[in-house]
PDB file of N, CA, C and O in Angstrom, chain B, residues numbered from 101:
ATOM      1  N   MET B 101      -0.695 -51.643 -93.155  1.00  0.00           N
ATOM      2  CA  MET B 101       0.471 -52.996 -93.738  1.00  0.00           C
ATOM      3  C   MET B 101       1.761 -52.326 -93.158  1.00  0.00           C
ATOM      4  O   MET B 101       2.694 -53.044 -92.800  1.00  0.00           O
ATOM      5  N   GLN B 102       1.835 -50.882 -93.051  1.00  0.00           N
ATOM      6  CA  GLN B 102       3.071 -50.422 -92.566  1.00  0.00           C
ATOM      7  C   GLN B 102       3.287 -51.063 -91.066  1.00  0.00           C
ATOM      8  O   GLN B 102       4.358 -51.541 -90.692  1.00  0.00           O
ATOM      9  N   ARG B 103       2.176 -51.000 -90.328  1.00  0.00           N
ATOM     10  CA  ARG B 103       2.437 -51.555 -88.886  1.00  0.00           C
ATOM     11  C   ARG B 103       2.804 -53.110 -88.967  1.00  0.00           C
ATOM     12  O   ARG B 103       3.479 -53.571 -88.047  1.00  0.00           O
ATOM     13  N   MET B 104       2.485 -53.771 -89.793  1.00  0.00           N
ATOM     14  CA  MET B 104       3.125 -55.273 -89.762  1.00  0.00           C
ATOM     15  C   MET B 104       4.628 -55.190 -90.233  1.00  0.00           C
ATOM     16  O   MET B 104       5.425 -56.061 -89.886  1.00  0.00           O
ATOM     17  N   ASN B 105       5.012 -54.097 -91.053  1.00  0.00           N
ATOM     18  CA  ASN B 105       6.462 -54.311 -91.485  1.00  0.00           C
ATOM     19  C   ASN B 105       7.252 -53.840 -90.231  1.00  0.00           C
ATOM     20  O   ASN B 105       8.325 -54.378 -89.958  1.00  0.00           O
ATOM     21  N   LEU B 106       6.753 -52.877 -89.491  1.00  0.00           N
ATOM     22  CA  LEU B 106       7.389 -52.265 -88.430  1.00  0.00           C
ATOM     23  C   LEU B 106       7.404 -53.361 -87.255  1.00  0.00           C
ATOM     24  O   LEU B 106       8.366 -53.429 -86.489  1.00  0.00           O
ATOM     25  N   LEU B 107       6.363 -54.165 -87.155  1.00  0.00           N
ATOM     26  CA  LEU B 107       6.380 -55.137 -86.239  1.00  0.00           C
ATOM     27  C   LEU B 107       7.545 -56.209 -86.426  1.00  0.00           C
ATOM     28  O   LEU B 107       8.289 -56.542 -85.504  1.00  0.00           O
ATOM     29  N   LYS B 108       7.630 -56.789 -87.921  1.00  0.00           N
ATOM     30  CA  LYS B 108       8.475 -57.586 -88.103  1.00  0.00           C
ATOM     31  C   LYS B 108       9.713 -57.200 -88.186  1.00  0.00           C
ATOM     32  O   LYS B 108      10.602 -58.045 -88.081  1.00  0.00           O
ATOM     33  N   PHE B 109      10.009 -55.897 -88.385  1.00  0.00           N
ATOM     34  CA  PHE B 109      11.520 -55.301 -88.329  1.00  0.00           C
ATOM     35  C   PHE B 109      12.069 -55.337 -86.640  1.00  0.00           C
ATOM     36  O   PHE B 109      13.136 -55.706 -86.151  1.00  0.00           O
ATOM     37  N   TYR B 110      11.146 -54.925 -86.190  1.00  0.00           N
ATOM     38  CA  TYR B 110      11.318 -55.073 -84.389  1.00  0.00           C
ATOM     39  C   TYR B 110      11.511 -56.293 -84.010  1.00  0.00           C
ATOM     40  O   TYR B 110      12.386 -56.624 -83.210  1.00  0.00           O
ATOM     41  N   SER B 111      10.648 -57.115 -84.595  1.00  0.00           N
ATOM     42  CA  SER B 111      10.827 -58.693 -84.133  1.00  0.00           C
ATOM     43  C   SER B 111      12.188 -58.838 -84.268  1.00  0.00           C
ATOM     44  O   SER B 111      12.881 -59.143 -83.297  1.00  0.00           O
ATOM     45  N   LYS B 112      12.725 -58.623 -85.548  1.00  0.00           N
ATOM     46  CA  LYS B 112      14.018 -59.148 -86.088  1.00  0.00           C
ATOM     47  C   LYS B 112      14.959 -58.802 -85.082  1.00  0.00           C
ATOM     48  O   LYS B 112      15.601 -59.607 -84.409  1.00  0.00           O
ATOM     49  N   LYS B 113      15.018 -57.288 -84.998  1.00  0.00           N
ATOM     50  CA  LYS B 113      16.169 -56.596 -83.942  1.00  0.00           C
ATOM     51  C   LYS B 113      15.993 -57.187 -82.738  1.00  0.00           C
ATOM     52  O   LYS B 113      17.097 -57.483 -82.279  1.00  0.00           O
ATOM     53  N   ILE B 114      15.042 -57.515 -81.966  1.00  0.00           N
ATOM     54  CA  ILE B 114      15.108 -58.098 -80.706  1.00  0.00           C
ATOM     55  C   ILE B 114      15.593 -59.334 -81.001  1.00  0.00           C
ATOM     56  O   ILE B 114      16.500 -59.686 -80.246  1.00  0.00           O
ATOM     57  N   ARG B 115      15.269 -60.162 -81.909  1.00  0.00           N
ATOM     58  CA  ARG B 115      15.656 -61.758 -81.826  1.00  0.00           C
ATOM     59  C   ARG B 115      17.388 -61.383 -82.181  1.00  0.00           C
ATOM     60  O   ARG B 115      18.231 -62.048 -81.578  1.00  0.00           O
ATOM     61  N   GLU B 116      17.741 -60.555 -82.939  1.00  0.00           N
ATOM     62  CA  GLU B 116      19.108 -60.554 -83.119  1.00  0.00           C
ATOM     63  C   GLU B 116      19.796 -60.038 -81.911  1.00  0.00           C
ATOM     64  O   GLU B 116      20.915 -60.520 -81.733  1.00  0.00           O
ATOM     65  N   GLU B 117      19.398 -59.189 -81.061  1.00  0.00           N
ATOM     66  CA  GLU B 117      19.511 -58.673 -79.741  1.00  0.00           C
ATOM     67  C   GLU B 117      19.787 -59.801 -78.625  1.00  0.00           C
ATOM     68  O   GLU B 117      20.747 -59.780 -77.855  1.00  0.00           O
ATOM     69  N   LYS B 118      18.957 -60.618 -78.661  1.00  0.00           N
ATOM     70  CA  LYS B 118      18.622 -61.683 -77.526  1.00  0.00           C
ATOM     71  C   LYS B 118      19.779 -62.605 -77.977  1.00  0.00           C
ATOM     72  O   LYS B 118      20.466 -63.105 -77.085  1.00  0.00           O
ATOM     73  N   GLN B 119      20.046 -62.863 -79.182  1.00  0.00           N
ATOM     74  CA  GLN B 119      21.047 -64.230 -79.933  1.00  0.00           C
ATOM     75  C   GLN B 119      22.547 -63.416 -79.220  1.00  0.00           C
ATOM     76  O   GLN B 119      23.376 -64.112 -78.634  1.00  0.00           O
ATOM     77  N   LYS B 120      22.748 -61.840 -79.370  1.00  0.00           N
ATOM     78  CA  LYS B 120      23.920 -61.563 -78.921  1.00  0.00           C
ATOM     79  C   LYS B 120      24.300 -61.514 -77.648  1.00  0.00           C
ATOM     80  O   LYS B 120      25.466 -61.501 -77.252  1.00  0.00           O
ATOM     81  N   LEU B 121      22.898 -61.475 -76.707  1.00  0.00           N
ATOM     82  CA  LEU B 121      23.418 -61.441 -75.440  1.00  0.00           C
ATOM     83  C   LEU B 121      23.464 -62.728 -75.044  1.00  0.00           C
ATOM     84  O   LEU B 121      23.971 -62.808 -73.925  1.00  0.00           O
ATOM     85  N   PHE B 122      23.087 -63.962 -75.577  1.00  0.00           N
ATOM     86  CA  PHE B 122      23.071 -65.095 -75.402  1.00  0.00           C
ATOM     87  C   PHE B 122      24.476 -65.692 -75.667  1.00  0.00           C
ATOM     88  O   PHE B 122      25.060 -66.575 -75.040  1.00  0.00           O
ATOM     89  N   THR B 123      24.851 -65.021 -76.700  1.00  0.00           N
ATOM     90  CA  THR B 123      26.430 -65.488 -77.025  1.00  0.00           C
ATOM     91  C   THR B 123      27.451 -64.991 -76.171  1.00  0.00           C
ATOM     92  O   THR B 123      28.517 -65.570 -75.962  1.00  0.00           O
ATOM     93  N   GLU B 124      26.999 -63.595 -75.546  1.00  0.00           N
ATOM     94  CA  GLU B 124      27.784 -62.850 -74.522  1.00  0.00           C
ATOM     95  C   GLU B 124      27.803 -63.425 -73.282  1.00  0.00           C
ATOM     96  O   GLU B 124      28.578 -62.974 -72.439  1.00  0.00           O
ATOM     97  N   GLY B 125      26.923 -64.549 -72.966  1.00  0.00           N
ATOM     98  CA  GLY B 125      26.397 -65.270 -71.853  1.00  0.00           C
ATOM     99  C   GLY B 125      25.522 -64.174 -70.768  1.00  0.00           C
ATOM    100  O   GLY B 125      25.419 -64.441 -69.570  1.00  0.00           O
ATOM    101  N   LYS B 126      25.104 -63.304 -71.193  1.00  0.00           N
ATOM    102  CA  LYS B 126      23.765 -62.679 -70.543  1.00  0.00           C
ATOM    103  C   LYS B 126      22.623 -63.008 -70.743  1.00  0.00           C
ATOM    104  O   LYS B 126      21.685 -62.359 -70.281  1.00  0.00           O
ATOM    105  N   LEU B 127      22.475 -64.006 -71.421  1.00  0.00           N
ATOM    106  CA  LEU B 127      20.928 -64.520 -71.482  1.00  0.00           C
ATOM    107  C   LEU B 127      21.173 -66.122 -71.358  1.00  0.00           C
ATOM    108  O   LEU B 127      22.242 -66.694 -71.572  1.00  0.00           O
ATOM    109  N   LYS B 128      20.023 -66.680 -70.990  1.00  0.00           N
ATOM    110  CA  LYS B 128      19.859 -68.362 -70.968  1.00  0.00           C
ATOM    111  C   LYS B 128      19.304 -68.783 -72.079  1.00  0.00           C
ATOM    112  O   LYS B 128      18.584 -68.053 -72.761  1.00  0.00           O
ATOM    113  N   LYS B 129      19.560 -69.918 -72.355  1.00  0.00           N
ATOM    114  CA  LYS B 129      19.033 -70.477 -73.719  1.00  0.00           C
ATOM    115  C   LYS B 129      17.569 -70.337 -73.841  1.00  0.00           C
ATOM    116  O   LYS B 129      17.040 -69.933 -74.876  1.00  0.00           O
ATOM    117  N   LYS B 130      16.737 -70.763 -72.488  1.00  0.00           N
ATOM    118  CA  LYS B 130      15.291 -70.440 -72.281  1.00  0.00           C
ATOM    119  C   LYS B 130      14.885 -68.949 -72.776  1.00  0.00           C
ATOM    120  O   LYS B 130      13.869 -68.824 -73.459  1.00  0.00           O
ATOM    121  N   ASP B 131      15.550 -67.990 -72.490  1.00  0.00           N
ATOM    122  CA  ASP B 131      15.172 -66.744 -73.081  1.00  0.00           C
ATOM    123  C   ASP B 131      15.201 -66.485 -74.474  1.00  0.00           C
ATOM    124  O   ASP B 131      14.656 -65.492 -74.956  1.00  0.00           O
ATOM    125  N   LEU B 132      15.881 -67.426 -75.220  1.00  0.00           N
ATOM    126  CA  LEU B 132      15.522 -67.129 -76.785  1.00  0.00           C
ATOM    127  C   LEU B 132      14.439 -67.790 -77.462  1.00  0.00           C
ATOM    128  O   LEU B 132      14.355 -67.874 -78.687  1.00  0.00           O
ATOM    129  N   GLN B 133      13.476 -68.333 -76.505  1.00  0.00           N
ATOM    130  CA  GLN B 133      12.474 -68.679 -76.807  1.00  0.00           C
ATOM    131  C   GLN B 133      11.530 -67.702 -77.772  1.00  0.00           C
ATOM    132  O   GLN B 133      11.238 -66.620 -77.261  1.00  0.00           O
ATOM    133  N   GLU B 134      11.001 -67.975 -79.164  1.00  0.00           N
ATOM    134  CA  GLU B 134      10.215 -67.066 -79.853  1.00  0.00           C
ATOM    135  C   GLU B 134       9.038 -66.761 -79.312  1.00  0.00           C
ATOM    136  O   GLU B 134       8.457 -67.680 -78.734  1.00  0.00           O
ATOM    137  N   SER B 135       8.417 -65.475 -79.352  1.00  0.00           N
ATOM    138  CA  SER B 135       7.244 -64.965 -78.883  1.00  0.00           C
ATOM    139  C   SER B 135       6.393 -64.934 -79.969  1.00  0.00           C
ATOM    140  O   SER B 135       6.804 -64.489 -81.040  1.00  0.00           O
ATOM    141  N   ILE B 136       4.955 -65.456 -79.814  1.00  0.00           N
ATOM    142  CA  ILE B 136       4.015 -65.285 -80.929  1.00  0.00           C
ATOM    143  C   ILE B 136       3.222 -64.114 -80.768  1.00  0.00           C
ATOM    144  O   ILE B 136       2.650 -64.147 -79.679  1.00  0.00           O
ATOM    145  N   ILE B 137       2.930 -62.957 -81.518  1.00  0.00           N
ATOM    146  CA  ILE B 137       2.433 -61.844 -81.085  1.00  0.00           C
ATOM    147  C   ILE B 137       1.299 -62.128 -82.238  1.00  0.00           C
ATOM    148  O   ILE B 137       1.471 -62.713 -83.307  1.00  0.00           O
ATOM    149  N   TYR B 138      -0.058 -61.479 -81.658  1.00  0.00           N
ATOM    150  CA  TYR B 138      -1.092 -61.646 -82.664  1.00  0.00           C
ATOM    151  C   TYR B 138      -1.761 -60.328 -82.256  1.00  0.00           C
ATOM    152  O   TYR B 138      -1.441 -59.590 -81.323  1.00  0.00           O
ATOM    153  N   GLN B 139      -2.955 -60.153 -83.323  1.00  0.00           N
ATOM    154  CA  GLN B 139      -3.533 -59.027 -83.182  1.00  0.00           C
ATOM    155  C   GLN B 139      -4.822 -59.448 -82.780  1.00  0.00           C
ATOM    156  O   GLN B 139      -5.414 -60.434 -83.218  1.00  0.00           O
ATOM    157  N   GLY B 140      -5.293 -58.527 -81.790  1.00  0.00           N
ATOM    158  CA  GLY B 140      -6.811 -58.868 -81.137  1.00  0.00           C
ATOM    159  C   GLY B 140      -7.957 -58.225 -81.825  1.00  0.00           C
ATOM    160  O   GLY B 140      -7.806 -57.374 -82.702  1.00  0.00           O
ATOM    161  N   ASP B 141      -9.069 -58.639 -81.418  1.00  0.00           N
ATOM    162  CA  ASP B 141     -10.338 -57.988 -82.248  1.00  0.00           C
ATOM    163  C   ASP B 141     -10.121 -56.430 -81.918  1.00  0.00           C
ATOM    164  O   ASP B 141     -10.480 -55.661 -82.809  1.00  0.00           O
ATOM    165  N   ASP B 142      -9.569 -55.857 -80.728  1.00  0.00           N
ATOM    166  CA  ASP B 142      -9.429 -54.415 -80.765  1.00  0.00           C
ATOM    167  C   ASP B 142      -8.567 -53.811 -81.532  1.00  0.00           C
ATOM    168  O   ASP B 142      -8.537 -52.581 -81.503  1.00  0.00           O
ATOM    169  N   ASN B 143      -7.752 -54.474 -82.313  1.00  0.00           N
ATOM    170  CA  ASN B 143      -6.705 -54.332 -83.214  1.00  0.00           C
ATOM    171  C   ASN B 143      -5.451 -53.716 -82.748  1.00  0.00           C
ATOM    172  O   ASN B 143      -4.702 -52.923 -83.319  1.00  0.00           O
ATOM    173  N   SER B 144      -5.375 -54.411 -81.255  1.00  0.00           N
ATOM    174  CA  SER B 144      -4.262 -54.157 -80.710  1.00  0.00           C
ATOM    175  C   SER B 144      -3.111 -55.404 -80.530  1.00  0.00           C
ATOM    176  O   SER B 144      -3.530 -56.491 -80.132  1.00  0.00           O
ATOM    177  N   TYR B 145      -2.033 -55.284 -80.750  1.00  0.00           N
ATOM    178  CA  TYR B 145      -1.080 -56.363 -80.627  1.00  0.00           C
ATOM    179  C   TYR B 145      -0.821 -56.898 -79.091  1.00  0.00           C
ATOM    180  O   TYR B 145      -0.722 -56.174 -78.100  1.00  0.00           O
ATOM    181  N   TYR B 146      -0.734 -58.330 -79.124  1.00  0.00           N
ATOM    182  CA  TYR B 146      -0.765 -59.092 -78.123  1.00  0.00           C
ATOM    183  C   TYR B 146       0.381 -60.283 -78.134  1.00  0.00           C
ATOM    184  O   TYR B 146       0.435 -60.869 -79.215  1.00  0.00           O
ATOM    185  N   GLU B 147       1.200 -60.693 -77.245  1.00  0.00           N
ATOM    186  CA  GLU B 147       2.023 -61.497 -76.855  1.00  0.00           C
ATOM    187  C   GLU B 147       1.374 -62.796 -76.450  1.00  0.00           C
ATOM    188  O   GLU B 147       0.301 -62.669 -75.859  1.00  0.00           O
ATOM    189  N   ASN B 148       1.855 -64.128 -76.673  1.00  0.00           N
ATOM    190  CA  ASN B 148       1.093 -65.159 -75.976  1.00  0.00           C
ATOM    191  C   ASN B 148       1.970 -65.275 -74.690  1.00  0.00           C
ATOM    192  O   ASN B 148       3.164 -65.000 -74.578  1.00  0.00           O
ATOM    193  N   CYS B 149       1.070 -65.764 -73.709  1.00  0.00           N
ATOM    194  CA  CYS B 149       1.572 -66.076 -72.286  1.00  0.00           C
ATOM    195  C   CYS B 149       2.497 -67.425 -72.271  1.00  0.00           C
ATOM    196  O   CYS B 149       2.172 -68.300 -73.074  1.00  0.00           O
ATOM    197  N   PRO B 150       3.358 -67.610 -71.622  1.00  0.00           N
ATOM    198  CA  PRO B 150       3.958 -68.942 -71.451  1.00  0.00           C
ATOM    199  C   PRO B 150       2.903 -70.208 -70.967  1.00  0.00           C
ATOM    200  O   PRO B 150       1.890 -69.791 -70.406  1.00  0.00           O
ATOM    201  N   ASN B 151       2.989 -71.444 -71.085  1.00  0.00           N
ATOM    202  CA  ASN B 151       2.090 -72.287 -70.948  1.00  0.00           C
ATOM    203  C   ASN B 151       1.821 -72.564 -69.624  1.00  0.00           C
ATOM    204  O   ASN B 151       0.808 -73.154 -69.247  1.00  0.00           O
ATOM    205  N   THR B 152       2.925 -72.051 -68.727  1.00  0.00           N
ATOM    206  CA  THR B 152       2.548 -72.049 -67.086  1.00  0.00           C
ATOM    207  C   THR B 152       1.764 -71.184 -66.567  1.00  0.00           C
ATOM    208  O   THR B 152       1.358 -71.327 -65.414  1.00  0.00           O
ATOM    209  N   TRP B 153       1.384 -70.039 -67.403  1.00  0.00           N
ATOM    210  CA  TRP B 153       0.470 -68.793 -66.794  1.00  0.00           C
ATOM    211  C   TRP B 153      -0.690 -69.250 -67.239  1.00  0.00           C
ATOM    212  O   TRP B 153      -0.768 -70.177 -68.045  1.00  0.00           O
ATOM    213  N   ALA B 154      -1.789 -68.573 -66.700  1.00  0.00           N
ATOM    214  CA  ALA B 154      -3.032 -68.423 -67.012  1.00  0.00           C
ATOM    215  C   ALA B 154      -3.592 -67.169 -67.361  1.00  0.00           C
ATOM    216  O   ALA B 154      -3.156 -66.146 -66.833  1.00  0.00           O
ATOM    217  N   LYS B 155      -4.521 -67.134 -68.200  1.00  0.00           N
ATOM    218  CA  LYS B 155      -5.150 -65.688 -68.581  1.00  0.00           C
ATOM    219  C   LYS B 155      -6.326 -65.880 -68.214  1.00  0.00           C
ATOM    220  O   LYS B 155      -7.078 -66.756 -68.643  1.00  0.00           O
ATOM    221  N   VAL B 156      -6.667 -64.699 -67.019  1.00  0.00           N
ATOM    222  CA  VAL B 156      -7.976 -64.600 -66.331  1.00  0.00           C
ATOM    223  C   VAL B 156      -8.045 -62.833 -66.374  1.00  0.00           C
ATOM    224  O   VAL B 156      -7.103 -62.057 -66.531  1.00  0.00           O
ATOM    225  N   SER B 157      -9.118 -62.605 -66.230  1.00  0.00           N
ATOM    226  CA  SER B 157      -9.497 -61.053 -66.123  1.00  0.00           C
ATOM    227  C   SER B 157      -9.221 -60.809 -64.727  1.00  0.00           C
ATOM    228  O   SER B 157      -9.237 -61.562 -63.753  1.00  0.00           O
ATOM    229  N   LEU B 158      -8.922 -59.376 -64.880  1.00  0.00           N
ATOM    230  CA  LEU B 158      -8.365 -58.918 -63.462  1.00  0.00           C
ATOM    231  C   LEU B 158      -9.854 -59.010 -62.245  1.00  0.00           C
ATOM    232  O   LEU B 158      -9.832 -59.308 -61.050  1.00  0.00           O
ATOM    233  N   ALA B 159     -10.939 -58.657 -63.054  1.00  0.00           N
ATOM    234  CA  ALA B 159     -11.916 -58.973 -61.897  1.00  0.00           C
ATOM    235  C   ALA B 159     -12.381 -60.092 -61.375  1.00  0.00           C
ATOM    236  O   ALA B 159     -13.342 -60.143 -60.607  1.00  0.00           O
ATOM    237  N   THR B 160     -11.491 -61.383 -61.903  1.00  0.00           N
ATOM    238  CA  THR B 160     -11.474 -62.773 -61.404  1.00  0.00           C
ATOM    239  C   THR B 160     -10.915 -62.774 -60.143  1.00  0.00           C
ATOM    240  O   THR B 160     -11.459 -63.216 -59.130  1.00  0.00           O
ATOM    241  N   ILE B 161      -9.585 -62.163 -60.236  1.00  0.00           N
ATOM    242  CA  ILE B 161      -8.749 -62.445 -58.813  1.00  0.00           C
ATOM    243  C   ILE B 161      -8.444 -61.176 -58.146  1.00  0.00           C
ATOM    244  O   ILE B 161      -7.535 -61.067 -57.322  1.00  0.00           O
ATOM    245  N   SER B 162      -9.292 -60.118 -58.547  1.00  0.00           N
ATOM    246  CA  SER B 162      -9.413 -58.994 -57.743  1.00  0.00           C
ATOM    247  C   SER B 162     -10.794 -58.467 -57.567  1.00  0.00           C
ATOM    248  O   SER B 162     -11.767 -58.886 -58.194  1.00  0.00           O
ATOM    249  N   LYS B 163     -10.822 -57.260 -56.429  1.00  0.00           N
ATOM    250  CA  LYS B 163     -12.120 -56.680 -56.362  1.00  0.00           C
ATOM    251  C   LYS B 163     -11.977 -55.022 -56.660  1.00  0.00           C
ATOM    252  O   LYS B 163     -11.585 -54.269 -55.769  1.00  0.00           O
ATOM    253  N   ILE B 164     -12.213 -54.703 -57.540  1.00  0.00           N
ATOM    254  CA  ILE B 164     -12.074 -53.317 -58.214  1.00  0.00           C
ATOM    255  C   ILE B 164     -13.137 -52.199 -57.489  1.00  0.00           C
ATOM    256  O   ILE B 164     -14.360 -52.338 -57.469  1.00  0.00           O
ATOM    257  N   THR B 165     -12.473 -51.195 -56.970  1.00  0.00           N
ATOM    258  CA  THR B 165     -13.595 -50.419 -56.280  1.00  0.00           C
ATOM    259  C   THR B 165     -13.071 -48.989 -56.634  1.00  0.00           C
ATOM    260  O   THR B 165     -11.932 -48.809 -57.065  1.00  0.00           O
ATOM    261  N   SER B 166     -13.945 -48.015 -56.431  1.00  0.00           N
ATOM    262  CA  SER B 166     -13.503 -47.031 -56.465  1.00  0.00           C
ATOM    263  C   SER B 166     -13.584 -46.406 -55.047  1.00  0.00           C
ATOM    264  O   SER B 166     -14.454 -46.780 -54.261  1.00  0.00           O
ATOM    265  N   GLY B 167     -12.629 -45.406 -54.705  1.00  0.00           N
ATOM    266  CA  GLY B 167     -12.678 -45.175 -53.162  1.00  0.00           C
ATOM    267  C   GLY B 167     -12.491 -43.581 -52.957  1.00  0.00           C
ATOM    268  O   GLY B 167     -12.064 -42.875 -53.871  1.00  0.00           O
ATOM    269  N   GLY B 168     -12.803 -43.130 -51.838  1.00  0.00           N
ATOM    270  CA  GLY B 168     -12.604 -41.670 -51.675  1.00  0.00           C
ATOM    271  C   GLY B 168     -11.483 -41.574 -50.597  1.00  0.00           C
ATOM    272  O   GLY B 168     -10.792 -42.531 -50.246  1.00  0.00           O
ATOM    273  N   THR B 169     -11.402 -40.529 -50.199  1.00  0.00           N
ATOM    274  CA  THR B 169     -10.458 -40.183 -49.276  1.00  0.00           C
ATOM    275  C   THR B 169     -10.762 -40.753 -48.066  1.00  0.00           C
ATOM    276  O   THR B 169     -11.855 -40.512 -47.553  1.00  0.00           O
ATOM    277  N   PRO B 170      -9.775 -41.642 -47.404  1.00  0.00           N
ATOM    278  CA  PRO B 170     -10.202 -42.480 -46.137  1.00  0.00           C
ATOM    279  C   PRO B 170      -9.941 -41.123 -44.732  1.00  0.00           C
ATOM    280  O   PRO B 170      -9.202 -40.150 -44.583  1.00  0.00           O
ATOM    281  N   LYS B 171     -10.922 -41.734 -44.025  1.00  0.00           N
ATOM    282  CA  LYS B 171     -11.103 -40.837 -42.475  1.00  0.00           C
ATOM    283  C   LYS B 171      -9.901 -40.377 -42.172  1.00  0.00           C
ATOM    284  O   LYS B 171      -8.929 -40.786 -42.808  1.00  0.00           O
ATOM    285  N   ASN B 172      -9.780 -39.597 -41.314  1.00  0.00           N
ATOM    286  CA  ASN B 172      -8.635 -39.135 -40.411  1.00  0.00           C
ATOM    287  C   ASN B 172      -8.213 -40.011 -39.412  1.00  0.00           C
ATOM    288  O   ASN B 172      -7.179 -39.759 -38.794  1.00  0.00           O
ATOM    289  N   GLY B 173      -8.932 -41.093 -39.149  1.00  0.00           N
ATOM    290  CA  GLY B 173      -8.396 -42.056 -38.261  1.00  0.00           C
ATOM    291  C   GLY B 173      -7.573 -43.155 -38.577  1.00  0.00           C
ATOM    292  O   GLY B 173      -7.036 -43.993 -37.853  1.00  0.00           O
ATOM    293  N   PHE B 174      -7.579 -42.965 -39.971  1.00  0.00           N
ATOM    294  CA  PHE B 174      -7.085 -44.479 -40.750  1.00  0.00           C
ATOM    295  C   PHE B 174      -5.596 -44.533 -40.796  1.00  0.00           C
ATOM    296  O   PHE B 174      -4.843 -43.671 -41.249  1.00  0.00           O
ATOM    297  N   LYS B 175      -5.280 -45.706 -40.244  1.00  0.00           N
ATOM    298  CA  LYS B 175      -3.976 -46.217 -39.643  1.00  0.00           C
ATOM    299  C   LYS B 175      -3.247 -46.554 -40.983  1.00  0.00           C
ATOM    300  O   LYS B 175      -3.933 -47.359 -41.613  1.00  0.00           O
ATOM    301  N   ARG B 176      -2.250 -46.264 -41.552  1.00  0.00           N
ATOM    302  CA  ARG B 176      -1.351 -46.623 -42.305  1.00  0.00           C
ATOM    303  C   ARG B 176      -0.455 -47.878 -42.014  1.00  0.00           C
ATOM    304  O   ARG B 176       0.144 -47.957 -40.941  1.00  0.00           O
ATOM    305  N   ILE B 177      -0.363 -48.836 -42.944  1.00  0.00           N
ATOM    306  CA  ILE B 177       0.054 -50.192 -42.698  1.00  0.00           C
ATOM    307  C   ILE B 177       1.411 -50.045 -43.662  1.00  0.00           C
ATOM    308  O   ILE B 177       1.304 -49.852 -44.873  1.00  0.00           O
ATOM    309  N   LEU B 178       2.447 -50.136 -43.118  1.00  0.00           N
ATOM    310  CA  LEU B 178       3.478 -50.444 -44.024  1.00  0.00           C
ATOM    311  C   LEU B 178       4.553 -51.661 -43.945  1.00  0.00           C
ATOM    312  O   LEU B 178       5.401 -51.794 -44.827  1.00  0.00           O
TER     313      LEU B 178
END
């Protein structure tokens, strides 16, 4: 219960700070959009993504491998 109170407290502080920055002209109106924070099955807190984003697992968009030390002839690309 104490975690929820802290979450509400900090959410309110963030909302107030965003409003202050908007009033000062440092934030756009679109940045005042409310975030939806929820608690997942693992008891961690998450924020909903914007509608234009997609939620995918990292394995879906990349190949995760563990590697070793590159061989001596490895050319570095910068």
